[in-house]
N, C-alpha and C positions, 0 to 999 in steps of 0.2 A: 475334664478329660475329652482329649480329641476323639473322633468317633471312629476313625482308622485304629487307634489303640484298644478302643472297646471293641471293635470287630476281632482284632487280633486276640485279645483276651478272651472271647466267646469261642473263637476257633480253638483254641488253646486249650480251654474248659472243656470244650466238646470231645476234643480227642482224647483228653486224660480220662474225663469220665466213661467213654466208650471203652477204652482198654481196661480200666478197673470193673466195669459193670460186665461187659462180654466176657473178658478174661477171668472173671470169677464164675461166671457158668461154665465156661469151657473147663476150667480146673475140676469142677465138680461132676461134669460128665465125662471127660476123659480120663483125669487120673483118680477119680473116686466114682467107680461106674456102678457101685451098689454101696448100700447105707453099712456102716461098720462103726461100734461105738467107740467112743473117743473115751470115755471114762470106765473105770471098771465098775462093777455092780454097786458097792459103797465106797465111794471115795471119802477121804477126809474133807471135813468143811474146808479147810484152808485150799486144797486144791481144786474142790469144786468153784469156790469163789473165784479163784484166779481164772479157772476155764470160763464161767459165765462172763466175768468181765471181758475178757479177750473175745469170746464170741458175739456178745453184744457189739463191741467196737466194730470187729469184722463184719457184722451184718449191716451195723447202720452205715457204714462208708459204704457198702455194697448196695444198699437200697438208696443212698442220696444220690449216689453217682447217678442214678438212672432219672432222677429229677434233675441234675444237672445237665445231663445230655437231652432232655427233653425241653427244658427252659431256653438252653443255649441254642438248639437247634431251631426253635420256633423264633427266637431273637433273629438269627442269622436270615431265615426265611423273610421276616419282616423287613430287615434291613436290607436286603436285596428287592425288596418291592413285589415279592413272590408267594407272601404269606395267603393271601384269599385264593389266588391261582394254584397254588399247591395244594390246600385243603380241601378245595372244591375239585380236586383232580382234573382240572381244564389246563389246555394248553401244553405250551413247552414245560411246565413246571409238573404235569402232572405224574411222571416217575418219581421225582422226589418228594412229592407230596403222597404217593403210596407207601414211600419209605417212612415217611413221617407219620402217617396213620398205623402202619406196621411196629413202627417204635411207641407209637401210643399205646396200641394193644399190648406190647411187651411191658410197659410201664404199669398199664392197670392189672395183667396178669401176676407181676411182681407184687403189687402193694394189695389187692384186694384177693387174691386167689393164694399164693406161695406164702407169704409173709403171716397172714393171720394162722396158716397150719402150720409152718415152721416153728413159730413161738411155742407150741405144744409140744412138737418134736425136740425140741432143744430144751425143753424145761423151764422157759421162761414164764410161762403160763402153766399153771398144774393142770393135768389130765390124767384120765385112766391109761392102763396100757392099751386097751382096746382103742380107745381114743387118739393115742399117740401112734398104734401101728395104723390106722385108717388115716392119720394126717400125713403119715411119712409117705404112704402111697400118691397121696395128691401132691404133696411136695417134689415127689421123684418125677412124676408126670409134668407137672407145671414147670420144672425147672428144664425139662428136655423140650418141652414145647418152646420157651425162651430162647434155648440154644439154637433149635431149629430157625425159629422165626429171625434170629441174630444173623445168621448166614444170609436169608433173604433181604433183610434190612439193610445190611452192609451193602450187598451188592446194588439195591435200588438206590441209595444214598450216593455212592460213588457214580454208577451211571447217569443219575439225574445232576448230580453238581457238576460233572465233566463232561457231559453232552454225548454220551455214549448211548443214549436211546431217547427217543422223542415221540410222543403220541400225536402230535400235531401235524 
């Protein structure tokens, strides 16, 4: 495969992943600003099964989109020859590097804070009511942190990639 086609594919996957990942965050913060039950207290087993399968698929797409965004972003930095300079926050790549580090923080927050607690909230993992309530608060705050960081990250990535800012 021609390297130009690989670069184009990475860019398309990167943008699509950002739309899915950041879009999911924004939907949860703007359209659903507070927790609300999706299922009644005692749903029929068939209803619960359909809900769980759809929810697992939706959350899987969301989580894996974050990995696609990170991987394609790092690939594009490497392809441009800016990988080391960006990640060391030096030279003209410092701004986009700061965006990459902020994005890495968002991915870490998603996979290591939000998702382990959200599995309990959604019932993918058995947990007591008290544990689910505690986890609901953590996922609420973690999701809000990622939404705020997404604005910062998008600004840094655009400014760094298109020459809007330079620290050198």
